[in-house]
C-alpha positions in Angstrom: -21.5 15.8 17.3 -19.2 13.1 15.9 -17.7 13.5 12.7 -18.9 11.4 9.6 -16.4 9.2 7.8 -17.3 7.0 4.6 -14.4 4.8 5.7 -12.2 3.9 8.5 -9.1 1.7 9.0 -6.1 1.5 11.5 -2.6 2.7 10.9 -0.6 -0.2 9.2 -3.7 -2.3 8.5 -4.5 -3.6 4.9 -8.0 -4.9 5.5 -10.5 -4.0 5.3 -10.4 -3.0 1.3 -12.0 0.0 0.4 -15.1 -0.4 -2.2 -17.5 2.1 -3.9 -20.3 1.9 -6.4 -19.7 5.0 -8.4 -22.6 7.1 -9.4 -23.0 10.1 -11.7 -24.5 13.6 -10.1 -28.1 12.4 -10.7 -27.2 9.0 -8.7 -27.3 6.9 -11.8 -24.8 4.0 -11.3 -21.7 4.7 -13.9 -21.4 1.5 -16.6 -17.6 0.9 -16.4 -17.7 -1.4 -19.5 -15.6 1.2 -21.6 -13.2 2.2 -18.6 -9.7 1.3 -19.3 -8.3 2.1 -15.9 -9.5 3.2 -12.4 -7.1 5.1 -9.9 -7.7 5.5 -6.3 -6.3 8.7 -5.0 -6.2 10.1 -1.5 -4.9 13.4 0.1 -4.8 14.8 3.6 -7.9 16.7 4.4 -6.5 20.1 4.4 -6.1 19.7 0.6 -2.3 18.8 0.7 -0.3 17.0 -2.0 -1.4 13.4 -3.0 -0.7 11.1 0.0 -1.7 7.9 -2.4 -2.4 7.0 -6.1 -3.1 3.3 -6.5 -4.5 1.1 -9.1 -8.1 -0.1 -8.3 -10.1 -3.0 -9.6 -13.4 -3.0 -11.5 -15.4 -5.7 -10.0 -18.0 -7.9 -12.3 -19.9 -7.0 -13.7 -18.7 -3.6 -15.0 -22.2 -2.2 -15.5 -22.7 -2.5 -11.7 -20.0 0.5 -11.4 -18.2 -1.2 -8.1 -14.6 -0.5 -7.7 -12.2 -1.7 -5.2 -8.7 -0.8 -3.9 -6.5 -3.1 -1.9 -4.4 -1.3 0.6 -0.7 -1.6 0.9 1.0 -1.3 4.6 2.6 2.1 3.1 -0.7 3.4 2.3 -1.9 3.5 6.0 1.3 4.3 7.6 0.4 7.8 8.5 -2.6 8.5 10.8 -5.0 11.4 10.0 -8.0 12.7 8.1 -7.9 12.2 4.4 -10.1 12.9 1.3 -10.2 10.3 -1.5 -11.8 9.8 -4.7 -11.8 7.3 -7.8 -10.6 8.7 -11.2 -11.8 6.6 -14.1 -10.2 6.7 -17.5 -12.2 5.5 -20.4 -11.2 3.8 -23.7 -10.2 7.1 -26.0 -8.9 8.9 -22.9 -11.7 10.7 -21.4 -11.8 11.0 -17.7 -14.2 11.2 -14.9 -13.9 11.5 -11.1 -16.3 10.1 -8.6 -17.9 11.1 -6.2 -18.2 14.3 -8.6 -19.4 16.9 -6.0 -17.6 15.9 -2.9 -14.9 13.5 -1.6 -15.0 10.5 0.3 -13.8 10.9 3.9 -11.5 8.5 5.1 -9.9 8.2 8.7 -6.9 6.3 9.5 -6.9 5.9 13.1 -3.6 5.6 15.0 -2.6 2.3 16.1 -1.8 1.4 19.7 1.8 1.5 20.4 
């Protein structure tokens, strides 16, 4: 059986960008109007140290819960399986991480040499 990944990109590529619609545990879209920052975080699948912490963009309208991260070449330099999430910081300092009950599964495919 083939493994399921939420996102695939090839080593060294910067497109396509990764986007998500953030929802809470009940599946309700998160209103990001009061968000002051969103960070995209990614680590190796084995739960290792963070391989990436990058500033994400909230797409308009903020009430739609859509976020995007644009890759840098260094972000996709090492092929492998990764877990990722979105950390939202709200005005006042409260934080929430999405998806709340799991991780996004990201596959960085090796480039053809």
